[in-house]
C-alpha positions in Angstrom: 5.7 -57.9 19.1 1.9 -57.9 17.6 0.3 -60.7 19.4 -0.3 -62.9 16.3 3.4 -63.0 15.1 4.3 -64.1 18.5 2.2 -67.0 18.2 3.3 -67.8 15.1 6.6 -67.8 16.3 6.1 -70.0 19.8 4.0 -72.6 18.0 6.3 -72.9 14.6 8.3 -74.7 16.8 7.6 -78.2 15.5 7.5 -80.1 19.1 4.7 -77.2 20.5 3.0 -78.0 17.7 2.7 -81.4 17.8 2.5 -81.0 21.6 -0.9 -79.2 21.0 -2.5 -81.9 19.1 -1.0 -84.3 21.2 -2.6 -82.5 24.2 -6.1 -81.4 22.8 -7.1 -84.4 20.5 -5.2 -87.4 22.0 -5.4 -86.8 25.8 -1.8 -86.5 26.3 -0.8 -89.8 23.9 2.1 -89.0 21.6 0.7 -89.7 18.6 1.8 -86.6 16.1 5.6 -86.8 16.1 7.3 -83.5 15.2 9.6 -85.4 13.0 6.5 -86.4 11.1 5.5 -82.5 10.4 5.8 -80.7 6.8 5.0 -77.1 6.2 1.9 -76.8 3.9 1.1 -73.2 2.0 -0.9 -71.6 4.6 -2.8 -69.4 1.8 -6.2 -69.9 1.4 -7.4 -68.6 -2.1 -9.8 -65.6 -2.3 -11.3 -65.4 0.8 -12.5 -62.2 1.6 -11.0 -60.6 4.4 -13.3 -57.2 3.8 -17.1 -56.6 3.0 -18.0 -58.6 -0.2 -18.4 -55.7 -1.9 -15.4 -53.6 -2.4 -14.9 -50.3 -4.4 -12.3 -52.3 -6.9 -14.6 -55.5 -6.9 -11.9 -57.6 -6.0 -11.1 -60.5 -3.3 -7.9 -61.2 -1.0 -6.5 -63.9 -0.1 -6.0 -65.2 3.7 -2.9 -66.8 5.5 -3.8 -68.9 7.8 -1.6 -69.0 11.2 -0.4 -72.0 11.0 -0.6 -75.4 8.8 1.4 -78.9 9.0 0.7 -82.0 7.4 1.8 -85.1 9.0 2.0 -88.9 8.1 -0.3 -91.5 9.9 1.2 -95.1 8.3 0.4 -94.6 4.5 -2.2 -91.3 5.1 -1.8 -88.1 5.8 -3.5 -85.3 7.3 -3.7 -81.8 7.7 -3.2 -80.2 11.0 -3.8 -76.2 11.4 -3.5 -73.8 13.9 -5.5 -70.8 14.5 -4.5 -68.3 17.7 -7.6 -65.8 18.1 -7.8 -63.2 21.2 -10.8 -61.7 19.8 -14.5 -62.6 20.1 -15.6 -63.1 16.5 -18.8 -64.0 16.1 -18.6 -65.0 12.4 -15.9 -67.4 13.2 -17.4 -70.3 12.4 -18.3 -69.3 9.0 -14.6 -67.9 8.8 -12.8 -71.6 10.1 -15.4 -73.4 7.3 -14.0 -71.6 4.8 -10.7 -72.4 6.1 -10.7 -75.5 5.9 -13.2 -75.8 2.4 -10.4 -74.0 1.1 -7.9 -76.7 1.8 -9.9 -79.1 0.5 -10.0 -76.7 -2.8 -6.6 -77.1 -2.9 -6.2 -80.6 -2.5 -8.6 -81.1 -5.5 -7.0 -79.0 -7.5 -3.8 -80.3 -7.1 -5.6 -83.9 -7.6 -6.5 -82.2 -10.8 -3.5 -81.1 -12.3 -1.9 -84.8 -11.6 -4.9 -86.2 -13.5 -4.3 -83.9 -16.6 -0.3 -85.0 -16.3 -1.3 -88.4 -16.5 -3.9 -87.8 -19.3 -1.2 -86.6 -21.3 1.5 -88.8 -20.8 -1.2 -92.0 -21.2 -3.1 -90.1 -24.2 -6.0 -91.3 -22.2 -9.7 -89.4 -22.0 -11.5 -89.0 -19.0 -14.6 -91.5 -18.0 -18.1 -89.3 -18.2 -17.9 -89.4 -14.0 -14.0 -87.4 -14.0 -14.8 -84.7 -17.1 -16.2 -82.0 -14.9 -14.1 -81.8 -11.9 -11.3 -84.0 -13.3 -11.7 -85.9 -10.0 -11.4 -89.9 -11.0 -13.3 -92.4 -8.8 -10.3 -93.4 -6.2 -9.4 -89.8 -5.9 -9.1 -88.9 -2.2 -8.5 -85.9 -0.1 -6.5 -85.8 3.3 -8.7 -85.0 6.2 -8.0 -81.5 7.7 -8.4 -80.4 11.6 -8.2 -76.8 12.7 -8.0 -75.9 16.2 -8.7 -72.4 17.2 -6.5 -71.1 20.6 -9.0 -68.6 22.2 -7.0 -66.6 24.5 -10.1 -64.2 25.7 -12.4 -64.5 28.6 -15.2 -67.0 28.1 -16.3 -67.2 24.4 -19.7 -66.2 24.0 -20.1 -66.3 20.5 -21.5 -69.4 18.2 -19.7 -72.5 18.0 -21.1 -74.0 15.2 -22.6 -73.1 11.9 -26.4 -73.9 13.1 -25.5 -71.1 15.7 -25.2 -68.8 13.1 -28.7 -69.8 11.2 -31.8 -68.1 11.8 -34.5 -70.8 11.9 -37.8 -68.9 12.9 -40.2 -70.2 11.2 -38.5 -73.1 9.4 -40.0 -76.4 9.1 -38.5 -78.7 11.7 -38.6 -81.5 9.0 -35.9 -79.0 6.7 -33.4 -79.2 10.0 -31.4 -82.4 9.4 -31.6 -81.8 5.9 -29.4 -78.5 6.5 -25.4 -79.3 7.4 -23.6 -78.5 10.3 -20.6 -77.0 10.8 -18.6 -77.3 14.5 -15.2 -75.9 15.0 -12.8 -77.1 17.6 -12.7 -73.7 19.9 -10.5 -74.1 22.9 -10.2 -71.8 25.5 -7.2 -71.9 27.0 -7.4 -69.9 29.9 -10.2 -72.2 31.3 -8.6 -75.8 30.8 -8.5 -77.4 33.9 -6.0 -80.6 33.0 -2.5 -79.0 31.5 -0.8 -81.9 32.4 -1.7 -83.3 28.7 1.2 -81.4 27.5 4.7 -82.4 27.8 6.3 -79.3 26.3 6.3 -75.3 27.7 3.1 -75.3 26.0 2.2 -76.2 29.5 3.7 -73.6 31.4 2.4 -70.9 28.7 -0.9 -72.2 29.4 -0.8 -71.9 32.7 0.6 -68.5 33.1 -2.2 -67.6 30.8 -4.8 -69.4 33.3 -3.4 -67.4 36.1 -2.4 -63.9 34.4 -5.0 -62.0 36.5 -4.7 -63.4 40.0 -1.7 -62.3 41.4 -1.3 -65.0 44.3 -1.6 -67.3 42.1 0.6 -66.3 39.2 3.3 -65.7 42.2 2.7 -69.4 43.4 3.3 -70.7 39.7 5.8 -69.0 38.9 7.9 -69.9 42.0 7.3 -73.5 42.4 8.0 -74.6 38.3 11.8 -74.3 37.4 10.9 -73.7 33.8 10.0 -69.9 34.7 13.5 -69.0 35.8 15.2 -69.9 32.6 12.1 -69.5 30.2 12.4 -69.4 26.1 12.4 -66.0 25.1 9.7 -67.0 22.5 7.5 -68.4 25.3 8.3 -64.7 27.3 7.1 -63.0 24.4 4.2 -65.1 23.8 2.9 -64.7 27.6 3.5 -60.9 27.7 1.7 -60.4 24.4 -1.4 -62.5 25.2 -1.3 -61.7 29.1 -1.0 -57.7 28.2 2.3 -57.1 30.1 4.3 -54.3 29.3 6.8 -52.3 30.5 9.7 -55.5 31.0 13.1 -54.7 30.5 13.8 -57.8 28.6 17.8 -57.5 28.8 17.1 -57.0 32.5 15.9 -60.1 33.0 17.4 -62.8 30.7 20.1 -64.9 31.5 22.5 -67.7 29.7 19.2 -70.3 30.2 16.6 -67.7 29.1 14.4 -65.1 30.9 13.8 -65.2 34.6 10.2 -64.7 34.9 10.4 -65.0 38.8 12.3 -62.0 39.4 10.3 -60.1 36.7 6.8 -61.6 38.0 7.9 -60.3 41.4 8.9 -56.4 39.6 5.4 -56.3 38.0 3.5 -57.3 41.0 5.1 -54.8 43.3 4.7 -51.8 40.3 1.1 -52.8 40.0 1.3 -54.1 36.3 -0.1 -57.5 36.9 -3.6 -56.6 38.0 -5.6 -59.3 39.7 -8.4 -60.0 42.0 -5.8 -59.4 45.1 -6.7 -56.2 46.2 -3.5 -53.4 47.2 0.2 -54.0 46.8 2.1 -56.6 48.8 4.5 -55.2 51.1 7.7 -56.6 50.3 8.5 -59.7 48.2 9.1 -61.8 51.2 6.1 -61.4 52.4 4.0 -62.0 49.7 6.1 -65.4 49.6 5.3 -66.3 53.2 1.6 -65.5 52.2 1.4 -67.5 49.0 2.9 -70.6 51.5 0.0 -70.1 54.4 -2.5 -69.8 51.5 -1.6 -73.2 50.3 -1.1 -74.9 53.3 -4.6 -73.5 55.1 -5.7 -76.2 52.5 -3.9 -78.6 53.9 -5.6 -78.1 57.2 -4.9 -76.3 60.6 -1.5 -74.8 60.2 0.6 -74.3 64.3 0.8 -71.0 65.2 4.0 -71.5 65.7 4.7 -72.8 62.2 2.7 -69.3 61.1 4.9 -67.2 63.1 7.9 -68.4 61.6 7.1 -68.0 58.0 6.1 -64.9 58.4 9.6 -64.1 60.3 11.6 -65.5 57.2 12.9 -63.0 55.4 15.4 -65.2 53.3 14.0 -65.3 50.3 15.2 -68.2 48.5 14.5 -70.2 51.7 10.8 -68.9 51.0 10.8 -70.3 47.6 11.7 -73.8 48.7 9.3 -73.2 51.4 6.9 -72.1 48.4 7.9 -75.0 46.7 7.3 -78.1 49.3 4.0 -76.2 50.3 2.9 -77.1 46.5 4.0 -80.5 46.7 2.9 -81.4 50.4 -0.3 -83.8 51.0 -0.5 -82.6 54.0 0.7 -79.5 57.1 3.1 -81.9 58.5 4.9 -83.0 55.5 5.2 -79.7 54.4 7.2 -79.1 58.0 9.1 -82.1 57.8 10.5 -81.4 54.1 10.8 -77.7 55.0 12.8 -78.4 58.4 10.6 -76.8 60.1 
């Protein structure tokens, strides 16, 4: 499955779509309701995806990833979501064309409604309405586009000004040149994921630590969601984290994909590369090292506790200890909860 298709399928779930906007725009407040979302045609007419001069002199249409319409009281807004993996130094201009295309689509609908009303009432347009077919009280619905960037640090332009050459242009002119900023979210570098309330949180967390073996192991071992992950969430992370060679059927359970076992196998086989060097000697040893790493951040570890953790070979017990270490506020609290 291609990345763009995996992203579209994952966020086509209205719960996840609403969750992204509630988390990023409203700080986790549940403002956008999934049941209020309505599909909108994602085709933007006459947006060229090739160089302007083509042999056949034709343009082409572009389909945006996902577009929804949602109600706010008696009003509506248009919400767009774009998945972006590769660097694109023309993205502000392209995204601006998406939103301009959306407003043109709305304006065309208004013009059609005006013409229909004119025929029905047998009225003529006022002077200010004649050219564009826009009445004085006609209004467009606001449009917002969030761009989810899954690559490393974005080093491209973030607004139209970043793309303009202002050399030798008189400074007084700049305030008359309109800027356009895009809403670009660097998914791998989001610090606080608690703003999300669906498995968007777990997918983004996985992508954040996809190149760090130790942190990824800690993540999947301490969150039970990864033991029964939805298949479309699995497709999302394997595509954007560039993980291949997973036998999906082998790790499928009644509740979904067991990514804990899959990640263990991939780490041992070297299919997940990260800052940690070499190959872990075993799953039990890997869990023990992760536990000790978490405890070291809490304080000094008694030698007896360290030795007991390293001696333990029961994988299920080590998994419980790892979860306890992630939740503990001190080494003493861990020992008490773990029964050590």
